[in-house]
N, C-alpha and C positions, 0 to 999 in steps of 0.2 A: 616713257618708263623704257627697261631695258633689263632685261633675264636673264645672266648670261650662266654657264651651268657648264663643269669641263670633265670631264669621264680625266683621273688620273692623283696622282700619288699631290698630297696634302706639301708635304718638304718639297717638293719640286717647282710644281705648282704655285707659290707661295714667294718664288722669287722673282716672276714679275708684274709682282702690285707694289706700290709706289706709296713709300711712308706717308704717314698722316695721309688715308685716302680714303679710311676705309669709318663711315656716318655711326654701324652699328655692328657689333658680333655675339651672331643666338646658332651656338651648335649643340648635339647633342652627340657628343665623341664615340665610341664604341668602350665599353666601359670597362673592359682587360676579363673579362670575365667568361670567355669563351661558350659567352650565348649561344643557346642547342633551343629552338619553340618546337617542341612537341606535336602541336596543333597546325605553327603552321606547315607542319612536315607532310603532317597527309588530310592538309583541308587538301578542300573542290574549287573554291576559287580561284580560277584560272588565273589567278595575279600573283601568288604565291605560289613561286617554282623554289625559292630556296627556305635555310631555316639555319642562316647560320651567319655569318660578320666575319668580315673581313678584318684585323689584323686586331681583333677582339679577346687574343693573349694579354698576361699581365705583364709584360715586356715589351708589348710588338711597339708603343708610336710613348717614342724619345721628347720627354714634355717639357725637360729644358726649352729645347730647340720651339716646340707646337710656341709654346707662355709668349717666350723673344721673341719670333715671327707675329704673334695675333696683337702685344703692346706693340713692333718697329707697325704696326699696318691700319693701326686703329687712330683717331685724332685725338689730341687734347681733351681732358675734359668728356669722354665719352666710353660709355659701359660695354661687358662682354660677359658675356651673360653663359654659362657650361650644364648640358646639363650633370644628372652621374646618382650614382648611389653612395649609401657612406664610407662603406669599404674601398669606391673607386678616393674620395675624396682624402680618407686616411694614407688613403697608399703615397697620390702628386699631394698631401697638403706642402711638403716642405718645396717639390718646385713649384708650388704656387710663392711661398714662403720669401723664393733665392730670388721669382722675379720681383720686375719693377711694377707692375698689378698693385695695383688697394683695393685687398680687401672694404665690400659694401656692405655685403647683407646673403642673406639665402632667402631660397625662396621657395613654397612647397607647391610641388598639385597632385591633389587630389586623389588619385585616379580610382577609389574604392576598387582595387580587383584584386586578387591575390598569383597574377602571371611568374611570378617566379620566385629561387626561394625554396629551402625545404620544407621538403610536408608534414616535419615531424615537430617543427615551430609556426609556436604566430605567424602570421603571413601578411607583412606589406601594403598597403592597402598607399603610400602616394607613394612619391617621388626626389627627392632635391633638382634644384638651379641651383650655383654660386655665380654667384653681381660684384665684378669685379669691373674699377675703373682704371683709368688712363692720367693718372692725377684727382684731382678733384670731380669730382662726377657734378656731372649740368643736374638742376633741377628735373623734374617725371613736370609729362606734359599732363595737363588736365583731362583728365578721363570724363564721362555726361555714366552717370553708376545708377540706376533706379531714377534717369529720368533727369539727373538730378546730375551739376558741374561737383567733382571731387580733387581737389591739388593733391587728395594722400589715400593711398588706398592701401589693401591687404596687400602684404606680399605671397598668395596661396591663390591657386585658382581649382575649383570642385570642376572636372567633369575625363569624358575619355572619349576615345576616341569612337566615332561614331562607322555605322555599320555601312551605311552612305558616304562617311566622305575617309573609310580602308583601304587604301593602296594596293598594299602585297607586302612592308613593311616590320619581319619580330618587334622593333618596337619603334612605327611611328608611332607621336606625341600628333594632337588634339591640333586641328588649325585658332579653333578657339583660341588654346592658354596660348601660343605661339604669336597669336593679333594682338594676344592681353599688351608683355613685351612690345613688340612691334611701334601700338600705340603710342603708351607710357611713354616711351624712350627715343621716338623718332617722326619725321615731316617727313609730309610728301613727301616723295623724288629723292628723301633721301640713297643711300647704301651699303647695302646690308648684305653681309656676310656667314656665308653656315660654311667652312670648312670640310662636313661630313652628311652631307645631302642629303641621305636616304630613299629614298623618294622623293623631295624633295617640298616636304611639308611648309620648311620657309618659304621659297622662294614660291611654293601657292599663296602663302599670306602675301605677298611684298606683289603680286600681280593685283590679288583683291584688292587689297589700300594702297594703292599704285607707289608705291616704296623700287624701286633699283634694286633688281637683286646679279651677286657674285655668287655661285657658290660652284666644289666640290666633290664627284661622289669617287672612289676609289674601284668600286667592284659595275665592269657591265652590266649587269645584270640588274642594277638599282638603277643604274645612269640610263638606259633607257624603257624600263618606268617613270620615271622622272620625266625623259621630253616626252613620251607622254597624255603623264598625267596631264599636262602644264597645256598641252593640246587638246587636251578633253574638256572641248565647253561645257557641254553637261554636269560632265563632273564640279567644276571651278564656280559653272553658277551654283548646286545644292554648298557648295564651301562662302561664298559668296551671299546666300538667302542666310546661313546660319547668324551669319557676322553684323548681319544690317540687321537684328531684331536688337539688336544693346547689347549693355553693361547685367548685369539684375548682382543682388544679392539674392542668394538661399534663407532661410527659418531661420538658419542657423550659423545664419553669419558668412557661406561660403560665396566666393567671386565665383560668376559664372557668362556664361553666355546664353540670352532666355532658349 
């Protein structure tokens, strides 16, 4: 198993990746909202030194180039999942249509809190993820849910980042959520690519689930945290324990790790 994290710009680094070499893409790019997290800014957590995200202006990313490069490096019939908000997908919708990717489905992450948005209106308690494929997608892998093998399951996940797994990024995603994608779309030793690593939650999931990983992070601060995190065996074991408990449906039918 190999986990490779590089500090640098996607548009430069991606040129070194061979065509049709990636088994799965799972990423959480900047949403183009100039995110500033007031909670993170005043936090006493020693890992939380930054409250903004690089390349998070509305026009900072060239989505035509980004999508075309992701399509180029992905193997045929494989999947690319991209997290985002509704306003982001509205803004980049034509870029997706113009790309060679095939739209497959939406995915809902029910995180259960209201961290962002206008305080004068209803608060969002979810984020979206869009599933794109290179050609006709392969079938999802069977998963054990509530102790039974399921060949089809819901495109949603319930649960937020726990305090035990939090590692200092303002938009960090839960290991359980990312592992759900990885388990459903890949086999052991497959190569997973995340071009916007943050603090490398996708790469931590790869390490736990015995997948190879390649990721990029532009911000040196979060790159350093990523390296530290992947070498933090105590932290990795905490995340591994969460995944080892398996998947289950809650009483209201929402999927999560136990």
